[in-house]
N, C-alpha and C positions, 0 to 999 in steps of 0.2 A: 835693230833699235840701238841707237847710240846713247848710252846712259852712263852715269858715273855714280859711285857710292851706293846709296840706297836704291837708286834707279836700277842698278844692275841686279840687285837682290830681288827687287819687285818684278823686273822683267823675267828673271829665272823662275820665280814663283808662278807668274802668269803662264809662261810656256809650259811649266809642269802641269798646271791645272788643265790647260787645253789638251795636253797629251793624255792626261788621265780621263778626260771626257771621251776622247776618241777610243780609248781602250775599254771603256765601261761597257759591260755586256748585260746589264740589267737596269730596270727602271730605278731601283733603289740606288744603285751606284751612280747612275747618271744624275739623279736628283741631288745626291750628296755632292757630286762634283760641281754642279751648277751653283749650289749654295756656297761652296767654298770659293768658287771663282768670283761670285758677286760680293763676297765678304773680303776679298783681298784688298789690302790697303794699297793706295798709290799716292805718291807725292810728286813723282816725276810726270810732267805734262805728257810726254810721249807714251809713257807706260799707261797713264790714265786714258789716253785716247785709244790705245791698243786694247785695253781692258773693255772699254765701252763697246768697241767694234766686235770684240770676241763674244761678249755677253749677248749682243744683238744677233750673233750667229748661232750661239749655242742654245739660247732659250727656245727659239722656235724649233730647232732641231730636236731638242729633248722632248718638247711637246708633241712633235710629229711622231717620234719613236714611241712615246707613251700611247698615243692614239692607235698606232699600228699594233702594239702589244694588246691593247683592249680588243681590237677587231679580231686578232688572231685567237684570243681566248673565246670570243663569242662564236667564231666560225667552228671551233672545236665543240662548243655547246650545240650548235646546229647539227653538226655531223653525228654527234652522240645522241641526238634527239632530246637533249635537255632544254632546248630552246626551240619554240615553234617558229617556222619561217615567217608566219604572219604576225609575230609578236613585235611590239614597237621597238624593242632593242634590236631585233634582227633587221627591221625596216630602216633603222638609223645607220646601219653599217656602211652603206655606200657614201653617205654624207661624211661620215667620220674618215673614210679613206680619202675622199676629196680634200678635206681639211688637212689631213696629214700630208698629202702631196703638196698642197699649197705652202704649208709651213716648212716642209723639207726644201722646197725650191728657194724659199726666202732665206733659210739658214745656210744653204750651200752657197748662195750668192754672196752673203756676208762673210762666210768662212774664207773665201778667197782673199777678201780684204783683211780679215784677221791674220791670215798667214803672212800676208805682205807686211803688215805692221809688226808682227813678231820678229 
């Protein structure tokens, strides 16, 4: 990203936010990072474009990882017999995994574009 002045600071903050998202290992830290990324100010057109693309990559990725975490917890409940296999929550797990996979593909596709713009 070729930026000057405020644009360089904004680009560095954007890169830092994307890096923090990649390093996040919990839903809470991913959510906080997404919120901080979307709240980043941008005045430079190139930074704003990169931010938009990165948000379009990170939001579905964060949602996918959240769904995956939910499924993991419910599978633990199934294994520990805290959730019956015929319960509606258990029956919804395959659809949640499908949605997580779709969102993850969407996020990964956009993340390549985000990386290029950074």
